[in-house]
All heavy atoms as an XYZ file, in Angstrom:
747
protein
N       0.862     -1.126     -0.020
C       0.077     -0.020      0.005
C       0.926      1.285      0.033
O       1.861      1.242      0.750
C      -0.861      0.014      1.198
C      -1.759     -1.164      1.396
S      -3.190     -1.277      0.269
C      -4.157      0.124      0.671
N       0.520      2.162     -0.800
C       1.212      3.451     -0.842
C       0.413      4.446      0.048
O      -0.897      4.437     -0.117
C       1.387      4.046     -2.206
C       2.433      3.224     -3.046
O       3.284      2.675     -2.447
O       2.306      3.278     -4.283
N       1.002      5.278      0.797
C       0.322      6.115      1.782
C       0.596      7.508      1.301
O       1.662      7.999      1.183
C       0.890      5.809      3.131
C       0.501      6.821      4.216
C      -0.821      6.873      4.659
C       1.381      7.647      4.770
C      -1.172      7.770      5.620
C       1.104      8.618      5.715
C      -0.242      8.623      6.163
N      -0.545      8.315      1.203
C      -0.419      9.727      0.857
C      -1.076     10.535      1.853
O      -2.255     10.301      2.290
C      -1.157      9.988     -0.531
C      -0.668      9.180     -1.657
C      -1.168      7.886     -1.838
C       0.327      9.667     -2.570
C      -0.620      7.203     -2.975
C       0.784      8.937     -3.549
C       0.300      7.636     -3.772
O       0.715      6.871     -4.837
N      -0.396     11.430      2.400
C      -0.896     12.376      3.451
C      -1.400     13.687      2.807
O      -0.610     14.269      2.014
C       0.088     12.651      4.505
C      -0.524     13.378      5.683
C       0.469     13.399      6.890
C      -0.175     14.130      8.026
N      -0.152     13.519      9.255
N      -2.620     14.027      2.999
C      -3.117     15.331      2.573
C      -2.447     16.449      3.249
O      -2.264     16.512      4.388
C      -4.664     15.382      2.678
C      -5.366     14.369      1.950
C      -6.426     13.616      2.582
C      -5.157     14.087      0.545
C      -7.153     12.693      1.965
C      -5.888     13.212     -0.135
C      -6.888     12.443      0.587
O      -7.595     11.600     -0.137
N      -2.190     17.468      2.483
C      -1.542     18.684      3.027
C      -2.417     19.853      2.690
O      -3.647     19.787      2.488
N      -1.740     20.972      2.608
C      -2.524     22.187      2.215
C      -2.751     22.170      0.744
O      -2.026     21.575     -0.041
C      -1.663     23.422      2.545
C      -1.305     23.529      3.990
N      -2.241     23.962      4.902
C      -0.177     23.357      4.683
C      -1.746     23.860      6.193
N      -0.399     23.499      6.071
N      -3.860     22.775      0.410
C      -4.275     22.854     -1.037
C      -3.080     23.504     -1.882
O      -2.496     24.454     -1.371
C      -5.522     23.587     -1.246
C      -6.768     22.728     -0.834
C      -8.090     23.453     -1.165
O      -8.086     24.220     -2.119
O      -9.046     23.292     -0.406
N      -2.895     23.029     -3.045
C      -1.890     23.592     -3.923
C      -0.486     23.162     -3.664
O       0.452     23.495     -4.373
N      -0.233     22.318     -2.613
C       1.120     21.735     -2.344
C       1.104     20.229     -2.617
O       0.094     19.571     -2.529
C       1.450     21.943     -0.793
C       1.714     23.401     -0.418
C       2.183     23.452      0.953
C       2.456     24.991      1.325
N       2.956     25.125      2.696
N       2.269     19.843     -3.094
C       2.375     18.410     -3.411
C       2.393     17.575     -2.121
O       2.833     18.050     -1.083
C       3.708     18.124     -4.074
C       3.686     18.695     -5.543
O       2.620     18.854     -6.109
N       4.796     19.026     -6.078
N       1.916     16.344     -2.169
C       1.959     15.472     -0.994
C       3.096     14.467     -1.196
O       3.556     14.277     -2.396
C       0.626     14.647     -0.872
O       0.359     13.940     -2.094
C      -0.475     15.612     -0.568
N       3.548     13.934     -0.209
C       4.701     12.982     -0.255
C       4.192     11.584     -0.155
O       3.266     11.296      0.607
C       5.682     13.347      1.041
O       6.010     14.652      0.908
C       6.820     12.413      0.903
N       4.811     10.696     -0.950
C       4.454      9.292     -0.827
C       5.388      8.647      0.144
O       6.493      8.709      0.102
C       4.585      8.593     -2.242
C       4.419      7.128     -2.175
C       3.815      9.252     -3.318
N       4.729      7.889      1.151
C       5.468      7.139      2.101
C       5.224      5.652      1.762
O       4.177      5.286      1.826
C       5.063      7.490      3.555
C       5.026      8.876      3.845
N       6.192      9.515      4.294
C       4.079      9.877      3.848
C       5.977     10.787      4.485
N       4.692     11.016      4.199
N       6.280      4.939      1.542
C       6.176      3.550      1.167
C       6.417      2.657      2.289
O       7.264      1.687      2.196
C       7.123      3.173     -0.039
C       6.746      4.054     -1.204
C       7.574      3.591     -2.425
N       7.374      4.333     -3.570
C       6.341      4.316     -4.364
N       5.348      3.398     -4.206
N       6.256      5.185     -5.386
N       5.658      2.812      3.436
C       5.818      2.057      4.629
C       4.394      1.744      5.292
O       3.904      2.677      5.640
C       6.780      2.691      5.655
O       6.710      2.022      6.802
N       4.067      0.482      5.281
C       2.719      0.209      5.883
C       2.644      0.513      7.337
O       1.619      0.609      7.919
C       2.494     -1.244      5.572
C       3.893     -1.791      5.375
C       4.698     -0.698      4.761
N       3.813      0.746      7.991
C       3.787      1.008      9.409
C       3.363      2.410      9.690
O       3.041      2.825     10.793
C       5.278      0.848      9.974
C       5.750     -0.622      9.820
S       4.704     -1.807     10.557
C       4.886     -1.426     12.301
N       3.187      3.196      8.667
C       2.824      4.588      8.868
C       1.197      4.734      8.858
O       0.746      5.833      9.189
C       3.373      5.484      7.795
C       4.844      5.641      7.901
C       5.341      6.467      6.857
N       6.706      6.511      6.931
C       7.517      7.588      7.119
N       6.890      8.760      7.400
N       8.832      7.612      7.137
N       0.484      3.725      8.494
C      -0.908      3.832      8.480
C      -1.438      2.844      9.551
O      -0.851      1.740      9.844
C      -1.520      3.499      7.112
C      -1.290      2.150      6.639
C      -1.140      4.598      6.079
C      -1.974      1.801      5.403
N      -2.627      3.113     10.203
C      -3.148      2.317     11.266
C      -4.067      1.128     10.818
O      -4.872      0.688     11.513
C      -3.983      3.327     12.046
C      -4.361      4.310     11.082
C      -3.315      4.455     10.076
N      -3.788      0.724      9.549
C      -4.623     -0.342      8.927
C      -3.705     -1.307      8.287
O      -2.765     -1.010      7.638
C      -5.592      0.340      7.922
C      -6.533      1.178      8.600
C      -6.337     -0.891      7.134
C      -7.536      1.763      7.671
N      -4.075     -2.678      8.423
C      -3.411     -3.734      7.769
C      -4.268     -4.272      6.688
O      -5.501     -4.447      6.825
C      -2.933     -4.832      8.692
C      -1.998     -4.440      9.701
O      -0.954     -3.727      9.346
O      -2.164     -4.633     10.948
N      -3.642     -4.650      5.613
C      -4.417     -5.269      4.436
C      -3.705     -6.593      4.017
O      -2.588     -6.647      3.792
C      -4.405     -4.312      3.235
C      -5.130     -4.955      2.117
C      -5.049     -2.995      3.637
N      -4.602     -7.640      4.038
C      -4.120     -8.957      3.637
C      -4.883     -9.525      2.617
O      -6.175     -9.416      2.522
C      -4.160     -9.940      4.899
C      -3.351     -9.451      6.041
C      -3.947     -8.738      7.103
C      -1.961     -9.622      6.130
C      -3.219     -8.334      8.233
C      -1.257     -9.136      7.218
C      -1.906     -8.515      8.312
O      -1.151     -8.112      9.339
N      -4.284    -10.387      1.734
C      -4.990    -11.086      0.641
C      -4.880    -12.582      0.919
O      -3.875    -13.104      1.186
C      -4.483    -10.769     -0.726
C      -5.027    -11.728     -1.842
C      -6.371    -11.498     -2.089
C      -4.265    -12.622     -2.562
C      -6.890    -12.377     -3.119
C      -4.846    -13.415     -3.514
C      -6.224    -13.262     -3.772
O      -6.671    -14.031     -4.766
N      -6.089    -13.312      0.957
C      -6.137    -14.683      1.051
C      -6.471    -15.285     -0.247
O      -7.661    -15.288     -0.658
C      -7.244    -15.065      2.154
C      -7.249    -16.509      2.503
O      -6.879    -17.363      1.636
O      -7.584    -16.820      3.653
N      -5.436    -15.983     -0.802
C      -5.532    -16.632     -2.196
C      -6.581    -17.683     -2.133
O      -7.351    -17.890     -3.130
C      -4.245    -17.005     -2.719
C      -4.312    -17.434     -4.145
O      -5.053    -16.757     -4.941
O      -3.627    -18.401     -4.573
N      -6.605    -18.470     -1.059
C      -7.473    -19.612     -1.043
C      -8.976    -19.259     -0.989
O      -9.748    -19.869     -1.562
C      -7.081    -20.488      0.221
C      -7.590    -21.856      0.209
C      -6.984    -22.610      1.201
O      -5.778    -22.916      1.258
O      -7.690    -23.050      2.159
N      -9.202    -18.271     -0.097
C     -10.666    -17.745      0.044
C     -11.065    -16.731     -0.958
O     -12.236    -16.381     -1.070
C     -10.835    -17.366      1.469
C     -10.700    -18.316      2.576
C     -10.832    -17.669      3.975
C     -11.734    -19.444      2.391
N     -10.007    -16.248     -1.697
C     -10.229    -15.103     -2.661
C     -10.931    -13.881     -1.953
O     -11.980    -13.365     -2.361
C     -11.097    -15.584     -3.846
C     -10.314    -16.579     -4.700
C     -11.105    -16.933     -5.846
N     -11.497    -15.926     -6.804
C     -10.794    -15.419     -7.790
N      -9.676    -15.900     -8.036
N     -11.246    -14.436     -8.592
N     -10.281    -13.477     -0.896
C     -10.835    -12.310     -0.040
C      -9.677    -11.477      0.388
O      -8.502    -11.897      0.514
C     -11.397    -12.841      1.266
C     -12.685    -13.634      1.098
C     -13.155    -14.152      2.443
O     -12.501    -14.318      3.356
N     -14.571    -14.342      2.508
N      -9.943    -10.146      0.467
C      -9.032     -9.101      0.983
C      -9.589     -8.712      2.358
O     -10.750     -8.324      2.501
C      -8.959     -7.980      0.051
C      -8.383     -8.370     -1.238
C      -8.099     -6.851      0.716
C      -8.266     -7.283     -2.253
N      -8.801     -8.826      3.360
C      -9.077     -8.546      4.757
C      -8.475     -7.291      5.128
O      -7.233     -7.067      4.991
C      -8.580     -9.596      5.736
C      -9.002     -9.408      7.193
C      -8.434    -10.461      8.092
O      -8.194    -11.522      7.710
O      -8.260    -10.112      9.257
N      -9.241     -6.294      5.610
C      -8.757     -4.985      6.089
C      -8.959     -4.935      7.592
O     -10.125     -5.257      8.126
C      -9.479     -3.809      5.387
C      -9.241     -3.880      3.910
C      -8.931     -2.478      5.960
C     -10.302     -4.413      3.133
N      -7.977     -4.756      8.333
C      -8.165     -4.663      9.905
C      -7.330     -3.493     10.467
O      -6.297     -3.106      9.912
C      -7.693     -5.987     10.506
O      -6.294     -6.269     10.185
N      -7.865     -2.985     11.516
C      -7.156     -1.915     12.208
C      -7.447     -1.973     13.694
O      -8.487     -2.586     14.088
N      -6.609     -1.490     14.488
C      -6.784     -1.564     15.953
C      -7.727     -0.585     16.547
O      -8.203     -0.789     17.657
C      -5.398     -1.459     16.616
O      -4.899     -0.134     16.266
N      -8.102      0.411     15.743
C      -9.072      1.389     16.254
C     -10.138      1.695     15.098
O      -9.839      1.383     13.962
C      -8.467      2.733     16.550
O      -7.734      3.241     15.424
C      -7.322      2.550     17.626
N     -11.282      2.063     15.585
C     -12.286      2.496     14.605
C     -11.922      3.795     13.931
O     -11.749      4.749     14.618
C     -13.635      2.530     15.251
C     -14.217      1.232     15.636
O     -13.877      0.230     14.901
O     -14.999      1.109     16.598
N     -11.805      3.797     12.678
C     -11.483      5.040     11.922
C     -12.546      5.202     10.869
O     -13.012      4.220     10.234
C     -10.090      4.893     11.163
C      -9.043      4.548     12.227
C      -9.769      6.068     10.375
C      -7.676      4.158     11.594
N     -13.034      6.487     10.618
C     -13.962      6.680      9.528
C     -13.166      6.600      8.211
O     -12.270      7.419      7.903
C     -14.582      8.114      9.708
C     -15.488      8.253     10.903
O     -16.098      7.209     11.220
O     -15.595      9.425     11.409
N     -13.420      5.510      7.472
C     -12.767      5.280      6.202
C     -13.818      4.998      5.157
O     -14.956      4.616      5.496
C     -11.825      4.075      6.336
C     -10.684      4.397      7.255
C     -12.542      2.805      6.729
N     -13.371      5.078      3.922
C     -14.105      4.688      2.706
C     -13.216      3.644      2.056
O     -12.054      4.048      1.644
C     -14.487      5.812      1.839
C     -15.238      6.916      2.511
C     -16.610      6.460      2.977
O     -17.337      5.816      2.242
N     -16.942      6.895      4.241
N     -13.628      2.474      1.836
C     -12.669      1.458      1.248
C     -13.371      1.022     -0.089
O     -14.543      0.646     -0.169
C     -12.573      0.230      2.137
C     -11.998      0.654      3.507
C     -11.667     -0.803      1.459
C     -12.008     -0.430      4.574
N     -12.580      1.111     -1.107
C     -13.015      0.740     -2.527
C     -12.137     -0.231     -3.144
O     -10.939     -0.226     -3.131
C     -13.080      2.003     -3.506
C     -13.893      3.210     -2.986
C     -13.235      4.241     -2.194
C     -15.168      3.190     -3.202
C     -14.006      5.219     -1.801
C     -15.974      4.338     -2.775
C     -15.403      5.313     -2.032
O     -16.055      6.348     -1.569
N     -12.747     -1.298     -3.646
C     -12.085     -2.379     -4.388
C     -12.577     -2.201     -5.859
O     -13.733     -2.295     -6.162
C     -12.434     -3.746     -3.906
C     -11.682     -4.917     -4.571
C     -10.159     -4.820     -4.367
C     -12.215     -6.244     -4.029
N     -11.629     -1.930     -6.725
C     -11.976     -1.622     -8.186
C     -11.254     -2.532     -9.144
O     -10.139     -3.049     -8.894
C     -11.530     -0.138     -8.496
S     -12.318      1.071     -7.496
N     -11.953     -2.776    -10.248
C     -11.322     -3.659    -11.322
C     -10.346     -2.776    -12.165
O     -10.196     -1.625    -11.911
C     -12.342     -4.370    -12.183
C     -13.277     -3.392    -12.917
O     -12.917     -2.255    -13.107
O     -14.320     -3.890    -13.429
N      -9.833     -3.350    -13.255
C      -8.853     -2.712    -14.132
C      -9.490     -1.432    -14.754
O      -8.746     -0.534    -15.144
C      -8.385     -3.685    -15.163
C      -7.639     -4.821    -14.607
C      -7.164     -5.823    -15.713
O      -7.138     -5.444    -16.848
O      -6.865     -6.985    -15.376
N     -10.814     -1.438    -14.966
C     -11.448     -0.287    -15.586
C     -11.871      0.755    -14.681
O     -12.635      1.715    -15.098
C     -12.574     -0.797    -16.454
C     -12.146     -1.786    -17.525
O     -11.152     -1.578    -18.203
N     -12.962     -2.790    -17.720
N     -11.595      0.514    -13.370
C     -12.023      1.530    -12.362
C     -13.437      1.376    -11.825
O     -13.868      2.158    -11.042
N     -14.094      0.260    -12.241
C     -15.387     -0.109    -11.724
C     -15.325     -0.550    -10.294
O     -14.581     -1.392     -9.950
C     -16.085     -1.124    -12.592
C     -16.240     -0.625    -14.037
O     -16.651      0.484    -14.285
N     -15.877     -1.505    -14.960
N     -16.160     -0.061     -9.422
C     -16.134     -0.473     -8.011
C     -16.859     -1.765     -8.000
O     -17.980     -1.962     -8.322
C     -16.943      0.576     -7.099
C     -16.195      1.864     -7.163
C     -16.973      0.052     -5.672
C     -16.927      3.025     -6.489
N     -16.130     -2.859     -7.391
C     -16.687     -4.153     -7.277
C     -16.922     -4.584     -5.849
O     -17.640     -5.470     -5.597
C     -15.822     -5.282     -7.974
C     -14.392     -5.237     -7.418
C     -15.775     -5.003     -9.531
C     -13.598     -6.428     -7.966
N     -16.433     -3.765     -4.924
C     -16.761     -3.937     -3.441
C     -16.455     -2.611     -2.769
O     -15.621     -1.817     -3.188
C     -15.837     -5.087     -2.919
N     -17.203     -2.369     -1.642
C     -17.090     -1.233     -0.881
C     -17.346     -1.478      0.540
O     -18.216     -2.366      0.922
C     -18.111     -0.200     -1.452
C     -18.219      1.029     -0.489
C     -17.377      2.102     -0.462
C     -19.301      1.051      0.480
C     -17.506      3.162      0.380
C     -19.522      2.102      1.349
C     -18.569      3.237      1.301
O     -18.677      4.202      2.136
N     -16.758     -0.746      1.433
C     -16.996     -0.846      2.833
C     -16.734      0.488      3.484
O     -15.822      1.283      3.091
C     -16.209     -1.898      3.508
O     -16.540     -1.917      4.873
N     -17.386      0.881      4.555
C     -17.210      2.071      5.288
C     -16.748      1.830      6.792
O     -16.737      2.653      7.626
C     -18.407      2.969      5.367
O     -19.487      2.259      6.019
N     -16.328      0.559      6.960
C     -15.908      0.146      8.281
C     -14.496     -0.393      8.143
O     -14.121     -0.991      7.120
C     -16.747     -0.791      8.989
C     -17.008     -2.175      8.114
C     -18.131     -0.238      9.292
C     -17.757     -3.210      8.821
N     -13.655     -0.198      9.207
C     -12.201     -0.583      9.204
C     -12.010     -2.090      9.188
O     -11.259     -2.641      8.310
C     -11.545      0.014     10.424
O     -11.807      1.360     10.453
C      -9.992     -0.245     10.266
N     -12.599     -2.796     10.092
C     -12.373     -4.243     10.159
C     -13.531     -5.010      9.352
O     -14.569     -5.210      9.744
C     -12.469     -4.665     11.602
C     -11.355     -4.120     12.429
O     -10.195     -4.210     12.123
N     -11.679     -3.379     13.481
N     -12.965     -5.275      8.059
C     -13.958     -5.943      7.123
C     -13.182     -6.883      6.183
O     -12.003     -6.905      6.143
C     -14.683     -4.774      6.313
O     -15.764     -5.448      5.585
C     -13.750     -4.105      5.360
N     -13.990     -7.648      5.440
C     -13.442     -8.503      4.396
C     -14.230     -8.231      3.120
O     -15.442     -8.181      3.122
C     -13.619    -10.021      4.828
O     -13.058    -10.255      6.080
C     -13.112    -11.024      3.870
N     -13.491     -8.066      2.033
C     -14.009     -7.866      0.795
C     -13.846     -9.113     -0.079
O     -12.767     -9.719     -0.268
C     -13.399     -6.718      0.062
C     -13.448     -5.247      0.810
C     -12.636     -4.268      0.016
C     -14.855     -4.914      1.062
N     -14.950     -9.620     -0.649
C     -14.911    -10.819     -1.554
C     -14.538    -10.462     -2.978
O     -15.054     -9.511     -3.470
C     -16.230    -11.587     -1.536
C     -16.493    -12.181     -0.141
O     -15.566    -12.660      0.505
O     -17.625    -12.102      0.261
N     -13.675    -11.242     -3.583
C     -13.310    -11.035     -4.972
C     -14.313    -11.825     -5.793
O     -14.480    -13.046     -5.482
C     -11.911    -11.429     -5.205
C     -10.942    -10.449     -4.376
C     -11.500    -11.340     -6.722
C      -9.578    -10.855     -4.373
N     -14.920    -11.291     -6.816
C     -15.894    -12.075     -7.573
C     -15.304    -13.392     -8.164
O     -14.173    -13.394     -8.574
C     -16.204    -11.127     -8.716
C     -15.830     -9.742     -8.213
C     -14.720     -9.968     -7.338
N     -16.155    -14.396     -8.082
C     -15.851    -15.773     -8.563
C     -15.333    -15.597    -10.023
O     -16.016    -15.018    -10.858
C     -16.986    -16.709     -8.470
C     -16.731    -18.078     -8.826
C     -15.729    -18.756     -7.871
O     -15.796    -18.387     -6.645
O     -14.957    -19.623     -8.204
N     -14.221    -16.265    -10.339
C     -13.803    -16.254    -11.741
C     -13.004    -15.022    -12.148
O     -12.594    -15.015    -13.279
N     -12.960    -13.984    -11.313
C     -12.256    -12.806    -11.699
C     -10.813    -12.997    -11.782
O     -10.151    -13.556    -10.803
C     -12.520    -11.608    -10.755
C     -11.892    -10.331    -11.181
C     -12.461     -9.516    -12.125
C     -10.608    -10.022    -10.722
C     -11.836     -8.334    -12.540
C     -10.046     -8.796    -11.129
C     -10.588     -8.032    -12.060
O      -9.929     -6.864    -12.465
N     -10.154    -12.557    -12.865
C      -8.673    -12.649    -12.986
C      -8.260    -11.314    -13.604
O      -8.857    -10.814    -14.525
C      -8.257    -13.765    -13.954
C      -8.409    -15.162    -13.292
O      -8.084    -15.341    -12.161
N      -9.072    -16.043    -14.036
N      -7.222    -10.711    -13.104
C      -6.745     -9.467    -13.516
C      -6.199     -8.660    -12.403
O      -5.982     -9.094    -11.287
N      -6.061     -7.329    -12.624
C      -5.541     -6.426    -11.621
C      -6.686     -5.766    -10.903
O      -7.620     -5.308    -11.488
C      -4.668     -5.345    -12.356
C      -4.031     -4.458    -11.452
C      -3.165     -3.459    -12.212
N      -2.650     -2.483    -11.381
C      -1.388     -2.067    -11.314
N      -0.457     -2.607    -12.159
N      -0.990     -1.143    -10.495
N      -6.470     -5.733     -9.617
C      -7.480     -5.087     -8.646
C      -6.735     -3.892     -7.987
O      -5.564     -4.078     -7.577
C      -8.079     -6.025     -7.685
C      -9.043     -7.120     -8.170
C      -9.267     -8.122     -7.030
C     -10.257     -6.459     -8.617
N      -7.419     -2.844     -7.776
C      -6.861     -1.876     -6.913
C      -7.743     -1.587     -5.715
O      -8.978     -1.742     -5.723
C      -6.740     -0.515     -7.679
O      -7.967     -0.023     -8.082
N      -7.124     -1.233     -4.531
C      -7.891     -0.991     -3.322
C      -7.422      0.377     -2.837
O      -6.194      0.769     -2.947
C      -7.642     -2.054     -2.275
C      -8.478     -1.766     -1.083
C      -6.138     -2.161     -1.862
C      -8.568     -2.926     -0.049
N      -8.447      1.145     -2.568
C      -8.171      2.562     -2.038
C      -8.922      2.683     -0.696
O     -10.111      2.404     -0.637
C      -8.808      3.490     -3.046
O      -8.705      4.745     -2.549
N      -8.142      3.078      0.321
C      -8.680      3.289      1.648
C      -8.457      4.800      1.924
O      -7.348      5.311      1.942
C      -7.901      2.473      2.692
C      -7.947      0.965      2.304
C      -8.430      2.743      4.051
C      -7.038      0.128      3.176
N      -9.551      5.481      2.057
C      -9.623      6.870      2.131
C     -10.030      7.367      3.609
O     -11.047      6.828      4.120
C     -10.474      7.584      1.112
C     -10.001      7.183     -0.258
C     -10.960      7.774     -1.338
O     -11.867      8.517     -0.951
O     -10.772      7.452     -2.484
N      -9.350      8.249      4.205
C      -9.649      8.774      5.492
C      -9.660     10.341      5.369
O      -9.502     10.791      4.237
C      -8.578      8.351      6.539
S      -9.102      8.652      8.210
N      -9.918     10.984      6.534
C     -10.038     12.464      6.480
C      -8.738     13.128      5.887
O      -8.813     14.034      5.151
C     -10.352     13.091      7.842
C     -11.734     12.793      8.224
O     -12.600     12.572      7.293
O     -12.118     12.798      9.384
N      -7.626     12.683      6.401
C      -6.387     13.437      5.957
C      -5.366     12.486      5.299
O      -4.207     12.862      5.196
C      -5.728     14.060      7.195
C      -5.386     13.119      8.354
O      -5.739     11.881      8.280
N      -4.810     13.608      9.367
N      -5.711     11.327      4.854
C      -4.780     10.469      4.118
C      -5.541      9.521      3.304
O      -6.751      9.293      3.409
C      -3.876      9.729      5.050
C      -4.557      8.876      6.095
C      -4.794      9.181      7.364
C      -4.976      7.548      5.942
N      -5.387      8.199      8.005
C      -5.520      7.126      7.208
C      -4.930      6.594      4.929
C      -6.063      5.907      7.459
C      -5.470      5.370      5.172
C      -6.015      5.005      6.414
N      -4.853      8.874      2.242
C      -5.426      7.877      1.413
C      -4.282      6.894      1.241
O      -3.021      7.210      1.114
C      -5.920      8.396      0.062
C      -4.867      9.026     -0.662
C      -6.617      7.308     -0.717
N      -4.601      5.573      1.277
C      -3.683      4.515      0.949
C      -4.183      3.825     -0.278
O      -5.366      3.418     -0.313
C      -3.541      3.540      2.153
N      -3.256      3.472     -1.203
C      -3.663      2.841     -2.481
C      -2.765      1.670     -2.705
O      -1.500      1.771     -2.530
C      -3.599      3.863     -3.713
C      -4.532      5.013     -3.368
C      -3.863      3.107     -4.957
C      -4.300      6.111     -4.381
N      -3.358      0.532     -3.167
C      -2.600     -0.604     -3.391
C      -3.173     -1.474     -4.592
O      -4.273     -1.199     -4.954
N      -2.435     -2.275     -5.253
C      -2.858     -3.063     -6.350
C      -2.395     -4.456     -6.240
O      -1.379     -4.763     -5.547
C      -2.235     -2.494     -7.684
S      -2.827     -0.908     -8.147
N      -3.188     -5.394     -6.664
C      -2.930     -6.853     -6.616
C      -3.336     -7.439     -8.008
O      -4.417     -7.033     -8.479
C      -3.477     -7.574     -5.476
C      -3.024     -8.975     -5.450
C      -5.017     -7.434     -5.557
C      -3.380     -9.648     -4.105
N      -2.515     -8.402     -8.542
C      -3.002     -9.112     -9.735
C      -3.357    -10.512     -9.367
O      -2.610    -11.180     -8.689
C      -1.809     -9.134    -10.754
O      -1.399     -7.743    -11.056
C      -2.252     -9.870    -12.059
N      -4.634    -10.868     -9.695
C      -5.126    -12.194     -9.327
C      -4.990    -13.104    -10.559
O      -5.363    -12.722    -11.587
C      -6.575    -12.068     -8.898
C      -6.722    -10.943     -7.943
C      -7.176    -13.315     -8.514
C      -6.999    -11.312     -6.528
């Protein structure tokens, strides 16, 4: 997951490539074809799982959740976890 912290408007944000900087863990279970998102605290988030064309195939507004990958789907998926002052983006190829 790449982590972007929102700053002041008009200024560039910095990419931090360390999952230790965000309070959420993301795991993929190949056997169950699920993505598990977990965090130690409740955070107001918007979680989007999108296909290669940007179509939303799963959504959640809670931190501790599991997103199912559609049966038979093969290709690249992106996950976006958005909070008030940061966003984390990651991709996986199934």
